[in-house]
N, C-alpha and C positions, 0 to 999 in steps of 0.2 A: 531396464536402464541397458542399454547397450552402449560396448564402446570398443574402437578398433583403433590400432595407431598403426602406422605402413614406417618404413621407412627407409629410400634411398641412400647415395651418399648428399644427393644434390637436396634434399629437405626431405620434410617432417611431416605429413598429415595427422591430425588426431579425427578422429568423430565420434561426437559422443551425442544419445539418442533417448529422448524421456516419451511417455505415451500416458497423457495425461486426459481426467476425466473431463474434459468441458469443450464444448465446443467450437470449431476455428475460428467465430468468430473471439470470440472469449478471449480466448488464447492473443488475438493480434493485438486487440485494445489494450491487453498490458502488455505485449510489449513497447508499445506507442509510449506509455506511463512513464511518466520521471522516475520509477523502480523499475517496471521494467528495462528503462534502457542503464538504469544501473548497474540492474543486477547481471547484461549482457559489456560491459564495458568498461565500468568500476563507477564507485561512488567522482560526481563532480564534471560526467559529461552526458550528452544526449547527445545524439545521430545529427539533427536539424534534417535540413534538405540535402537533393541528390547538391555533392558536391562539394557542401559541406564540412571544411574540420570538426574532429572532437579529441577531446584533450582529458582522462581523469586524473585527480590527485595522484597518485600513484607514479607516472610519468609514462602511462600509455598512451596512446595516440594514433589516428586515424584519421581516411573521411568516407563521408558515408558515400556508394556507389551506388545504389540501386534501392528499390522497394517495387516490390509487386505486391500490391494487397494482399492479405490470404494467405500468401505463399510463401514469398522471399525477402529480406533483409539482406546485402552483402554490404560490406565494407571493410576499408585496408586495417593492417593492427599493427603498430610498431614497437616493441616494445620499451624501446627507451628514442632519444633523440637521436643515438645510432643506429641506432636496428636497423636495416633492411624490414623493406615492406615484406609483412603475410595476407594470406586474403583468410577470411572468417564470408561463411555461408548459414546462413539462418536460415533455417524452411519448417515450414509448420506444412505438413500432408494428414486430411480430412481420414479419419480410421470410421468414420460413424456421426449419425446425427449430433453426438452423445462424448466423438472423442478424438483427441487430436495426437497424432507424432509430432516432436519436436526434432528437431535433427540442429546442430551445429557440429560445421565441419570448418575446422581450420587449417587452412593450405602453404604451401610452398614457407614452415619454421627451416631454419635452416637447426644442424646436429648439433648444435651446442644452446639449445633451447631446454628447460629443462622439462620432460614432457611429460615428465607421472606429477608434476607445478600445472604446468594447463590444462591435463586432462581431469586434476582435483578440480582446478577452478571453473571450464565449462561446466563439470556437474553441476558446482555448487550454483551455477548460474540457472539453469533450468528446475532445482529445486526450488532455487528463489523463484521463478518465472511463475510454479508448479502452486508455490503456497501463496500469492499475487494474485492468485483467482477464484481464492473460497474466498 
C-alpha cells in the first residue's frame, strides 16, 4: 500500500493505493456491489447513475460524476451539508491478468480536514474492497 499527502495553503490531496491479487474485471465488479459502494461511500450510500446524489448515514454526501468501466469512478464528496465540494477519483490499473492496482485520490480538501482520519478511511476502504474480492 502506498500513501501520499500533499498540502498547500488552498487544498490537501490524499492518495492511497493498494495492489490486489485479482483481475481488474473482478475488482470492478466488487466496486459496483452494495458492499463495494459502502466501502467507498459509507453505510447507506450508493453511487447511482452519473449525476445522481448519494448520501451516507454519517452525513457525508456527494454526486456521482463519471464511470469509465474497468478504469475509473469519480464522485464529489462533502463531509457534511455545510462543507465545500471535494473530489474523489477511484482508478484501477491492470498490472497483470491477475493483479490490479486500486488508487483513491481525494482532492481539494481544505486544511481543516483531519488528514489522518481521511487517510485511514480510504485505507480501510481499500482493505474492505480487497476482502470483498475473496
